[in-house]
C-alpha positions in Angstrom: -15.4 -10.6 -13.4 -14.0 -14.2 -13.5 -10.6 -14.5 -14.7 -8.3 -17.4 -15.6 -4.3 -17.0 -15.7 -2.2 -19.6 -17.7 1.6 -18.6 -17.8 1.8 -15.0 -19.0 -2.0 -14.9 -20.2 -4.8 -13.3 -18.3 -8.3 -14.4 -19.8 -11.3 -13.0 -19.0 -14.2 -15.3 -20.2 -17.1 -13.5 -22.2 -19.4 -11.8 -19.5 -22.4 -9.4 -19.2 -20.4 -6.9 -17.4 -18.0 -6.3 -20.7 -20.8 -7.3 -23.4 -21.7 -3.6 -24.1 -18.1 -2.1 -23.5 -15.5 -1.2 -26.1 -11.9 -2.1 -25.4 -10.7 1.4 -25.0 -13.3 1.6 -22.1 -11.9 -1.4 -20.4 -8.6 0.2 -20.4 -9.6 3.4 -19.4 -11.3 1.9 -16.3 -7.9 0.2 -15.4 -6.1 3.4 -15.6 -4.2 2.5 -18.8 -2.1 5.7 -20.0 -2.2 6.9 -23.5 1.4 5.4 -23.6 0.4 2.1 -22.2 -2.3 1.8 -24.6 -0.2 2.4 -27.7 2.4 -0.2 -26.5 -0.3 -2.8 -25.7 -1.8 -2.1 -29.1 1.8 -2.1 -30.8 2.8 -5.3 -29.1 -0.5 -7.2 -29.6 -1.4 -7.6 -25.9 -4.7 -7.2 -25.8 -6.7 -9.9 -27.8 -10.5 -10.9 -28.3 -11.1 -14.6 -28.5 -7.1 -14.7 -29.1 -7.1 -12.6 -31.9 -4.9 -9.3 -31.5 -7.2 -6.3 -31.3 -6.3 -3.5 -33.9 -8.7 -1.0 -33.0 -9.5 -0.2 -29.3 -12.8 1.1 -30.3 -14.0 -2.6 -31.1 -16.9 -3.8 -29.1 -15.8 -6.5 -26.6 -19.1 -8.2 -27.0 -19.6 -11.9 -25.7 -16.1 -12.6 -26.8 -12.9 -13.5 -24.1 -10.8 -10.5 -23.2 -7.2 -11.9 -23.1 -4.4 -9.3 -21.7 -0.9 -10.8 -22.6 1.7 -10.1 -19.7 4.9 -8.5 -20.6 8.0 -10.6 -20.1 9.7 -8.9 -17.2 12.5 -9.7 -14.6 13.3 -8.7 -11.0 14.9 -5.4 -11.1 16.4 -4.9 -7.8 19.5 -6.3 -5.9 18.8 -9.0 -3.9 19.0 -9.3 -0.1 20.5 -12.2 1.7 17.2 -13.0 3.3 13.7 -12.5 2.1 11.2 -10.5 3.7 8.0 -12.0 5.2 5.1 -12.1 3.1 1.8 -12.2 5.2 -0.3 -12.4 2.0 -0.1 -13.2 -1.8 -2.5 -13.5 -4.5 -2.4 -13.1 -8.7 -2.2 -9.6 -8.7 -0.2 -8.4 -5.1 1.8 -9.6 -2.3 1.6 -7.8 1.1 4.8 -7.9 3.4 6.2 -7.2 6.7 8.7 -4.2 7.2 10.5 -4.2 10.5 11.3 -0.8 12.3 14.5 0.6 11.2 14.1 -0.6 7.7 13.7 1.8 4.6 11.6 0.6 1.3 13.8 2.3 -1.2 17.6 2.0 -1.0 19.9 3.0 -3.6 20.9 0.5 -6.2 23.4 -1.5 -4.3 21.5 -1.5 -1.0 21.0 -5.1 0.1 19.3 -4.2 3.3 16.2 -2.1 2.0 13.0 -3.6 1.9 13.1 -3.7 -1.9 15.9 -5.8 -1.8 14.3 -8.3 0.8 11.4 -8.3 -1.6 13.5 -9.2 -4.6 15.0 -12.3 -2.8 11.4 -13.4 -2.0 10.4 -12.9 -5.6 13.5 -15.2 -6.5 12.8 -17.5 -3.7 9.1 -18.1 -5.2 10.3 -17.9 -8.8 8.5 -15.0 -9.7 10.2 -13.1 -12.6 8.6 -9.6 -12.0 9.6 -6.2 -11.1 9.8 -4.9 -7.6 7.0 -2.2 -7.4 6.0 -1.2 -3.8 2.3 0.9 -4.2 3.2 3.1 -0.8 5.7 4.0 1.6 6.2 3.8 5.3 8.9 5.8 7.4 12.1 4.3 8.2 10.9 3.7 12.0 7.3 2.8 11.4 6.7 -1.1 11.4 4.1 -3.0 9.5 2.3 -3.9 5.9 3.5 -2.8 2.7 1.7 -3.9 -0.6 3.6 -4.8 -3.6 2.2 -5.2 -7.2 2.6 -8.1 -9.1 1.2 -7.4 -12.7 2.5 -4.3 -14.4 -0.9 -4.0 -16.3 -2.9 -3.2 -13.3 -0.5 -1.4 -11.4 -1.9 2.0 -12.6 -5.5 0.8 -11.4 -3.8 0.1 -8.1 -2.0 3.3 -7.9 -5.1 5.1 -8.5 -7.0 3.0 -5.8 -4.0 4.0 -3.5 -4.3 7.9 -4.2 -8.2 7.8 -3.7 -7.8 6.0 -0.7 -9.9 3.0 -1.9 -7.1 0.8 -0.4 -7.6 1.9 3.3 -4.3 1.5 5.5 -4.9 1.5 9.2 -2.5 2.1 11.8 -2.1 1.8 15.5 0.0 4.2 17.8 1.0 3.9 21.2 1.1 7.5 22.7 1.7 9.4 25.8 -1.5 11.4 26.9 -5.1 11.4 28.3 -8.5 10.3 27.1 -11.1 7.8 27.2 -11.5 4.6 25.1 -14.2 5.1 22.6 -13.3 8.9 21.9 -12.9 9.9 18.1 -11.4 12.9 16.6 -10.3 14.2 13.3 -7.2 15.9 12.8 -7.4 18.3 9.6 -4.4 20.9 10.1 -2.2 21.3 7.1 1.4 20.1 7.2 4.5 21.8 5.8 8.3 21.4 6.2 9.8 22.7 9.8 12.5 25.2 8.4 14.2 24.9 11.6 14.7 21.2 11.8 16.1 19.1 8.8 13.9 16.4 7.8 10.9 17.4 10.0 7.3 18.7 9.4 5.2 20.6 11.6 1.4 22.0 11.3 1.5 24.9 9.5 -1.1 27.3 8.0 0.9 27.6 4.7 1.3 23.7 4.6 -0.6 21.2 2.2 -4.1 20.0 3.7 -3.9 16.7 5.6 -6.5 14.5 7.2 -6.3 11.8 10.2 -9.4 10.2 11.7 -8.3 8.7 15.0 -10.0 7.1 18.0 -8.8 6.1 21.3 -8.9 2.3 21.5 -7.4 1.5 24.9 -5.2 3.0 27.6 -2.7 1.3 29.9 -1.3 3.5 32.5 0.3 6.5 31.2 -0.2 5.2 27.5 -2.9 5.6 24.8 -3.5 3.2 22.0 -5.0 5.3 19.2 -6.2 3.6 16.0 -5.7 6.1 12.9 -6.9 5.8 9.3 -5.4 8.5 6.5 -7.4 10.6 4.6 -4.2 12.0 2.7 -0.6 10.4 2.6 1.7 13.4 3.8 5.0 12.7 5.0 4.9 11.9 8.8 1.1 13.0 9.1 0.1 10.7 11.8 3.1 11.4 13.8 2.9 15.4 13.5 -0.8 15.1 13.8 -0.8 13.2 17.1 1.9 15.1 18.5 0.0 18.4 17.7 -3.2 17.0 19.4 -0.6 16.4 22.4 -0.4 12.6 21.9 3.2 12.3 21.3 4.1 8.7 20.0 6.5 6.8 22.0 10.2 6.8 20.9 9.6 8.8 17.9 12.9 10.6 17.2 11.3 13.6 15.7 8.0 14.3 17.5 7.4 12.1 20.4 9.0 11.1 24.0 11.2 8.4 24.8 9.9 5.3 26.7 11.7 2.5 28.2 8.7 0.2 28.2 8.9 -0.1 24.3 11.6 -0.9 22.2 10.5 0.6 18.9 8.9 3.7 17.5 5.0 2.9 18.6 3.5 3.4 15.0 2.5 0.0 13.2 0.6 -0.5 10.1 -1.4 -3.2 11.2 -4.0 -3.5 8.3 -4.7 -3.0 4.6 -8.1 -3.2 3.2 -8.4 -3.6 -0.4 -10.4 -4.8 -3.6 -9.0 -7.4 -6.1 -8.9 -5.8 -9.6 -11.1 -8.1 -11.5 -13.3 -9.9 -8.9 -13.6 -6.8 -6.8 -13.7 -9.0 -3.8 -12.9 -7.4 -0.7 -9.8 -8.3 1.3 -8.5 -7.2 5.2 -5.3 -8.1 5.7 -3.7 -8.1 9.3 0.0 -7.9 10.3 1.5 -10.7 12.2 1.6 -10.4 15.9 3.0 -7.8 17.7 3.7 -8.2 21.3 4.2 -4.4 22.2 0.7 -4.1 21.4 -0.6 -6.7 23.2 -0.5 -4.9 26.4 -3.8 -3.2 25.6 -5.7 -6.5 25.6 -7.2 -5.8 22.1 -8.1 -8.9 20.0 -8.1 -8.6 16.1 
């Protein structure tokens, strides 16, 4: 669907894709909850040909459908310096997270990624809440996606939950193997009762699935590409260690390496579709010198 955005109004011009849909079906498609529908109706934020929709069972027909964005403000304490955005469009922005940085801090934490995102929003005159769509472990570096328009966040959350938003990782590990070898880790993961904050493969744990491929090797190190089919805490780190591929400098499950400064796990790529046009975007993180020793080109 084509769209236009003017100030706080998103306009979807009359189109065949919506001609035979009722308004509620459109809202359901974008994962609007019962509460959200009530607020949208109460605040007259869904329009047909610029007239507020009082009954969501109305047929859209060949009329313009408009969504009035709620007035919002940045709702997080701001860091001194902004994060680095590697991609931005009308609906999302994707930023780089350094190793050692957490995404969510407490309300006064100006060093977490959300605080850096708040500074980036202010620097770009964007008066919107700070809403990350997923997490990365403190020591994992790479891409984090943020939502820009509250109306589309439930849809983006659902896309993330169903793995329609694809996240790819690169892991530097110790181990032996040949480039091109593919394997799937589907062992369940549970808390490690003997180590606080740690997890382990456990028959009584929750289901978890990681698809992996050995991409290259360099001396005693392998580079493994990983795609998550589920999103468990420390999933890649636990699964690879359990298969005999401990990640370098992983403080919980890996082994120390003086050849690399950071933990060898990098969220290097995000692939997603735009909410309205459904155009596919594949976003790569900035260059990472520690991974260039494997000689791979994007």
